[in-house]
C-alpha positions as CSV (number, residue, x, y, z in Angstrom):
1,M,37.3,-34.4,-12.7
2,L,34.0,-33.4,-10.6
3,F,31.4,-35.8,-10.6
4,K,33.3,-38.5,-12.7
5,G,34.9,-41.5,-11.8
6,V,35.8,-40.3,-8.0
7,S,34.6,-43.2,-5.6
8,K,32.5,-42.0,-2.8
9,K,34.1,-41.1,0.1
10,K,32.4,-42.8,3.3
11,A,32.3,-39.4,5.8
12,P,32.9,-36.2,3.4
13,N,33.3,-33.7,5.4
14,D,34.9,-30.4,3.1
15,F,32.7,-28.6,0.6
16,D,34.4,-30.5,-2.6
17,S,33.5,-34.0,-1.5
18,C,30.0,-33.0,0.1
19,F,29.0,-31.6,-3.2
20,E,30.3,-34.7,-5.2
21,D,28.0,-37.0,-2.8
22,F,24.7,-34.7,-3.2
23,F,25.6,-34.7,-6.7
24,K,25.9,-38.4,-7.4
25,F,23.3,-38.7,-5.5
26,K,20.9,-37.0,-7.0
27,L,21.6,-38.2,-10.5
28,K,21.8,-42.0,-9.2
29,E,17.7,-41.0,-7.8
30,G,16.6,-39.6,-11.5
31,G,14.7,-37.2,-10.0
32,W,16.9,-34.3,-11.9
33,S,15.9,-33.4,-15.2
34,N,19.3,-32.3,-17.5
35,A,18.7,-28.4,-16.6
36,T,18.3,-29.0,-13.0
37,A,21.8,-30.6,-13.1
38,K,23.2,-28.1,-15.2
39,R,22.1,-25.5,-12.8
40,Y,23.7,-27.2,-9.7
41,R,27.1,-27.5,-11.7
42,M,27.1,-24.1,-12.0
43,L,26.2,-23.2,-8.8
44,Y,29.3,-25.2,-7.6
45,K,31.8,-23.2,-10.2
46,L,30.0,-20.1,-8.7
47,V,30.9,-20.9,-5.1
48,K,34.8,-22.1,-6.2
49,E,34.7,-18.7,-7.7
50,F,33.7,-16.9,-4.7
51,E,36.4,-19.2,-2.9
52,K,38.9,-17.4,-4.9
53,I,38.3,-14.2,-3.4
54,D,37.0,-15.2,0.3
55,D,38.9,-17.5,2.5
56,K,38.8,-21.5,1.7
57,I,35.1,-22.8,2.2
58,E,34.2,-24.8,5.2
59,I,31.1,-26.6,5.0
60,E,30.9,-26.5,8.8
61,L,31.0,-22.6,8.7
62,I,28.3,-22.3,6.2
63,D,25.8,-19.9,8.1
64,V,23.8,-16.9,7.5
65,F,27.0,-14.4,7.7
66,W,28.7,-16.3,5.0
67,I,25.7,-16.4,2.6
68,T,25.4,-12.6,3.3
69,D,28.8,-12.3,1.9
70,F,28.2,-15.0,-1.2
71,K,25.4,-13.3,-2.1
72,K,26.9,-9.3,-2.0
73,Y,29.6,-11.1,-4.3
74,C,26.8,-12.6,-6.5
75,Q,24.9,-8.8,-7.1
76,E,28.2,-6.8,-7.1
77,I,30.5,-8.8,-9.0
78,K,28.5,-11.1,-10.9
79,S,25.5,-8.2,-11.3
80,H,23.0,-11.2,-11.1
81,Q,19.6,-10.2,-10.6
82,V,17.1,-10.9,-7.9
83,N,15.2,-14.2,-9.5
84,T,18.5,-15.9,-10.1
85,L,20.3,-15.6,-6.5
86,G,17.0,-16.1,-5.1
87,R,17.1,-19.8,-7.3
88,N,21.0,-19.9,-6.6
89,I,20.2,-19.5,-2.5
90,G,17.4,-21.9,-2.8
91,L,19.7,-24.5,-4.6
92,L,22.2,-24.0,-1.9
93,K,20.0,-24.4,0.8
94,T,18.9,-27.9,-0.9
95,F,22.2,-29.0,-1.1
96,L,23.1,-28.0,3.0
97,N,20.1,-29.7,4.1
98,Y,21.0,-33.1,2.4
99,C,24.3,-32.7,4.4
100,L,22.7,-32.1,7.1
101,K,20.1,-34.9,6.9
102,N,23.6,-37.7,6.3
103,D,25.2,-35.9,9.3
104,F,28.2,-34.4,6.8
105,I,27.3,-31.2,8.7
106,T,25.8,-30.0,12.5
107,N,25.4,-26.8,11.7
108,S,21.9,-25.5,10.4
109,S,21.8,-22.0,10.8
110,F,21.3,-21.7,6.7
111,K,18.1,-22.6,7.2
112,E,17.8,-18.9,8.5
113,V,18.4,-17.1,5.4
114,A,15.5,-16.1,2.9
115,V,15.0,-17.0,-0.2
116,N,14.1,-14.0,-2.0
117,R,12.0,-13.8,-5.9
118,E,10.3,-11.3,-7.2
119,I,7.1,-11.5,-10.1
120,T,8.7,-10.0,-13.1
121,N,7.2,-8.4,-16.1
122,Q,6.7,-10.8,-18.6
123,L,4.7,-10.8,-21.7
124,A,1.7,-12.9,-22.2
125,L,-0.2,-12.7,-25.9
126,S,-3.7,-12.2,-26.4
127,K,-6.0,-14.8,-28.4
128,E,-5.9,-11.9,-31.3
129,E,-2.1,-11.3,-31.5
130,I,-1.6,-15.6,-31.1
131,Q,-3.7,-15.5,-34.0
132,Q,-2.0,-12.7,-35.8
133,I,1.2,-14.7,-35.7
134,A,-1.0,-17.8,-36.8
135,D,-1.9,-15.9,-39.7
136,L,1.5,-14.7,-40.4
137,D,3.0,-15.9,-43.9
138,L,6.5,-17.9,-43.3
139,S,6.2,-20.5,-46.6
140,N,9.5,-18.9,-48.0
141,R,10.8,-18.7,-45.1
142,Q,10.9,-22.6,-43.6
143,R,12.8,-22.6,-40.9
144,L,11.0,-19.8,-38.8
145,E,7.6,-21.5,-40.1
146,R,8.5,-24.6,-38.2
147,V,9.5,-22.8,-35.1
148,R,6.2,-20.7,-35.0
149,D,4.2,-24.0,-35.1
150,V,5.8,-25.7,-32.5
151,F,5.9,-22.4,-30.5
152,L,1.8,-22.1,-31.0
153,L,1.4,-25.8,-30.3
154,G,2.7,-24.8,-27.2
155,C,0.0,-22.0,-26.7
156,Y,-2.7,-24.0,-27.9
157,T,-1.6,-26.5,-25.1
158,G,0.4,-25.0,-22.1
159,M,3.0,-27.3,-21.7
160,R,6.5,-26.3,-21.0
161,Y,8.9,-25.9,-24.1
162,S,10.4,-28.6,-22.7
163,D,7.6,-30.9,-23.1
164,F,5.5,-29.6,-26.1
165,K,9.0,-29.8,-28.5
166,R,8.9,-33.4,-27.8
167,V,4.8,-34.2,-28.8
168,R,5.0,-37.9,-31.4
169,A,2.4,-39.7,-32.4
170,S,2.9,-42.2,-29.8
171,N,1.7,-39.5,-27.3
172,V,-1.5,-39.0,-29.4
173,T,-4.2,-41.7,-28.3
174,N,-8.0,-41.5,-27.0
175,N,-8.4,-37.5,-28.2
176,L,-5.4,-36.6,-25.6
177,I,-1.9,-35.7,-25.7
178,T,-0.4,-38.1,-23.0
179,I,3.2,-37.0,-22.1
180,R,5.1,-37.4,-19.0
181,E,7.1,-33.9,-17.8
182,V,10.9,-33.4,-18.0
183,K,11.2,-31.0,-14.8
184,D,8.8,-33.3,-12.5
185,K,9.0,-37.0,-14.4
186,T,6.6,-38.0,-11.4
187,K,4.1,-36.2,-13.0
188,T,2.1,-37.4,-16.5
189,L,-0.2,-34.5,-18.6
190,E,-2.8,-35.3,-20.5
191,I,-4.1,-32.3,-22.6
192,P,-7.5,-32.8,-24.4
193,M,-6.9,-31.8,-28.5
194,T,-8.6,-28.8,-30.1
195,D,-8.7,-28.8,-33.7
196,K,-5.8,-26.0,-33.5
197,I,-3.4,-28.6,-32.0
198,R,-4.6,-31.5,-34.6
199,A,-4.0,-29.3,-37.6
200,I,-0.3,-28.3,-36.5
201,L,0.1,-32.2,-35.4
202,N,-1.2,-33.3,-38.9
203,K,1.2,-30.6,-40.5
204,Y,4.3,-32.6,-39.4
205,N,2.7,-36.1,-39.4
206,L,2.8,-36.1,-35.8
207,E,7.1,-35.6,-35.7
208,L,7.6,-32.5,-34.7
209,P,10.8,-30.9,-36.1
210,V,13.0,-30.1,-33.3
211,I,16.2,-27.4,-33.2
212,S,17.9,-26.6,-30.1
213,E,16.5,-24.3,-27.8
214,Q,19.0,-21.3,-28.5
215,K,18.0,-21.6,-32.3
216,F,14.7,-21.8,-31.5
217,R,14.3,-18.9,-29.1
218,E,17.0,-16.9,-31.8
219,Y,13.9,-17.5,-34.6
220,L,10.8,-16.7,-32.1
221,K,12.4,-13.0,-32.0
222,E,13.2,-13.0,-35.5
223,I,9.3,-14.3,-36.2
224,F,7.8,-11.6,-34.0
225,K,9.5,-8.8,-35.3
226,I,8.6,-9.2,-39.0
227,A,4.9,-9.8,-37.6
228,G,5.6,-6.2,-36.6
229,F,5.6,-6.7,-32.7
230,T,7.9,-3.9,-32.7
231,S,6.6,-1.2,-30.5
232,L,8.9,-0.4,-27.8
233,V,8.5,-1.7,-23.5
234,V,10.1,-1.2,-20.8
235,K,12.3,-4.2,-19.3
236,S,13.8,-3.9,-16.1
237,K,15.5,-5.8,-13.7
238,K,16.7,-5.9,-10.0
239,I,20.3,-6.2,-8.8
240,G,20.4,-6.0,-5.0
241,K,17.8,-2.9,-4.5
242,I,18.6,-0.9,-7.4
243,V,16.0,-1.3,-10.3
244,Y,17.1,-0.5,-13.8
245,E,15.1,0.0,-17.2
246,E,15.6,0.0,-20.6
247,E,13.0,0.4,-23.5
248,V,13.6,-2.3,-25.9
249,P,10.7,-3.4,-28.7
250,M,8.5,-5.9,-27.7
251,Y,10.0,-9.3,-30.1
252,Q,13.3,-9.1,-27.3
253,L,11.2,-10.3,-24.7
254,I,9.3,-13.1,-26.4
255,S,11.1,-16.8,-25.2
256,T,9.2,-20.0,-25.3
257,H,7.7,-19.4,-21.4
258,T,5.4,-17.0,-23.5
259,A,3.2,-19.5,-24.8
260,R,2.6,-21.4,-21.2
261,R,2.4,-18.0,-19.9
262,S,-0.6,-16.9,-22.4
263,F,-2.0,-19.9,-22.7
264,I,-3.0,-19.6,-18.9
265,T,-4.0,-16.2,-19.0
266,I,-6.4,-16.7,-21.7
267,M,-8.2,-19.0,-20.3
268,L,-8.2,-17.7,-16.8
269,N,-9.6,-14.5,-19.0
270,S,-12.0,-16.9,-20.3
271,G,-13.7,-18.1,-17.4
272,V,-11.9,-21.0,-17.0
273,P,-11.6,-21.9,-13.8
274,A,-8.1,-22.5,-12.6
275,K,-8.3,-25.7,-10.9
276,A,-9.2,-27.5,-14.4
277,I,-6.2,-25.1,-16.3
278,M,-4.2,-26.6,-13.6
279,N,-5.1,-30.1,-14.0
280,I,-3.9,-29.5,-18.0
281,T,-0.8,-27.2,-17.2
282,G,0.2,-29.9,-14.1
283,H,0.5,-27.1,-11.3
284,K,0.3,-28.3,-8.4
285,S,0.7,-24.9,-6.3
286,I,-1.7,-22.7,-6.4
287,N,0.8,-19.7,-5.8
288,N,3.2,-21.0,-8.7
289,F,0.4,-21.0,-10.9
290,Q,-0.9,-17.5,-10.0
291,L,2.2,-15.8,-11.2
292,Y,1.9,-17.0,-14.8
293,Y,-1.7,-14.8,-14.7
294,K,-0.9,-11.8,-17.0
295,P,-4.3,-9.5,-17.1
296,T,-4.1,-6.7,-19.7
297,N,-5.0,-3.3,-18.8
298,D,-8.4,-3.7,-21.3
299,V,-9.0,-7.2,-19.1
300,L,-8.3,-5.6,-15.5
301,S,-11.3,-2.1,-17.1
302,D,-13.5,-4.7,-18.4
303,F,-14.0,-6.1,-14.5
304,M,-14.1,-3.0,-13.3
305,Q,-16.5,-1.7,-15.5
306,K,-18.9,-4.8,-14.7
307,V,-18.6,-4.6,-11.2
308,W,-18.9,-0.3,-10.8
309,K,-21.2,0.0,-13.9
């Protein structure tokens, strides 16, 4: 079975053995999260599916033309959106760079392939909307109340779901939440405690209730539906050059990442310097950080009125 119990080849020179070498090395290195490892497994599976309808993969011949055919397959057969495709091409290039660095291949033309991404229309909640969720009476629906409270912790701290769901008593010292990131284990977050954060943690005696991420997402949408977030909004996706749009209730667009995006947007709209927020969220790149900012039309109107009044 791939990735398990197979001895490392001295000089891998085919796609399978090179990928196995790469995968085992990265796991041993310890820099990957479980999510990253899962993405590479999915990439491997995707490439092998493509191989069944195309010629057998020769790793030395993976170039601009091969990747163009692979992208076409992902768009037309797998219906991958721009960001999914861009992520997979980025993963593929990382793998090929590893092969090039270790002299498994000599062809470097894959470097010419661009990794395309787009800014999607993701939701960011206002302080009033977050308070609406906080005020929702869920006392007779304990499973939803617990998910609501953990989600609110994300809104109040700006952490990723993979981090805020792990907060325990041992992470709270000197009025700070100190926790090592799951996504980037070289970073340790230090988040100042506020009354709202403290109230949630104390409610659960510093031991947050944890369920699977799939159930968390399902319950989260149910909570927002109950709270009345049912107005129709446009959901769009881009596959290749074609944009598809549909109207969906707002609650369907709520995700675990809505908490982090809302925190950043509210803090920026409140005049907090970007650098200060980045110290809390752990962002290193200002470009990546700014992708989270979702100013509302009211906020933009206020900005214009202040400048041009």
